[in-house]
N, C-alpha and C positions, 0 to 999 in steps of 0.2 A: 504494500500500500504506500502511495506517495506521501511525502512529508506534509504537503499542503492539505491532503485529504485527512491525515491524522490530526492536524491542527484544528480542523472543523469539529472533530470529536472531543476536543479538549474542553469539556465542561463537566461540572460536578454531576449534573442531572443525567448525562449520558452514562457516566460511570456507575451511577446509582441504578439506572435501569438495567444495564448489562449485568451488574452484580446481583440483582434480584432475579433476573431471568435465567442466567446461566445454570445455577443449580437445578432449577426446575426443568430446563432443557436436557440436562444430563440425566435426570431421573426419567424423563420421557424416553430418551434414547435407550437407556438400560431396559426399560419396560418393553419397548418395541423390538429390541434385539433378541430378547430372551423369552418373553411371555406374551407375545402379541396375540396369541389365540385366546387368552383370558381377557374378559372385559376389564377395562381400567378400574371401574368401581369395585369389582370383585378383587382385583389385584391389591388395591389399596386397603380394602377391609381385611384381606388375608394377612397383609403385612402388619396391620394394626392388631389383629388377634394374636399374631406371633410376637408382638411387641418389638418389632424391628423397623417399623416405619421411620421413627425419629432417628434411629441410628443410621439408616440409609440416607435420609435427607441431610443429616449432618455430614456424612461422607461426600455427598454431592457438592457441598459447600466448599470443599477443598479445590474445586476447579477455579474458584475465584482467585486463588493464588497465582495460577498461570496467567489469568487475565490481568491481574495487578502487575505482574512482572513484565508482561507485554507492553502495557501502557507506560510503565515506569521507564523501561529501557528505551522507549521511543520518544520520551520527553513529553508525554501527555499527562502531566502531573495532576491537573484538576480531575481528569477522568479517573486516574489511579486513586485519588482521595475518595471519589464517589464509590469506587469498588470496595475500598476499605470500610466505608460507612455502611454500605449495603451488607457486607459480611458481618459487621457487628449487629445490624438489625436482624439479619437472618439467624445469627447465633443466639440472640436474645429470644427470638421467637421459638427456636428449638429448645432452648433452656426452659422457657415458660411452659411449653407443651409437655415437657418431661414431668412437671409437677401437677399437671391436670389429669 
């Protein structure tokens, strides 16, 4: 991607949006790659019954590390800050859901 194109992405909101969507996209890709024959609702309820949904979602959040490193190394610092903020929001949501 060109440097000028990356500079257009240099905003906190872009990083926040990508940081919130990437773990969910990873979760969806994992579902489609392995369990595409099972309806998504049944898949999520099965993960909830086995008490591994939260663990799986928290593992999907690690993809934000790669996104952060990509933004940081390409000088898109505001977007990198948005990814970090989204990761904290995502982590707090996972933490809260563990206690519910």
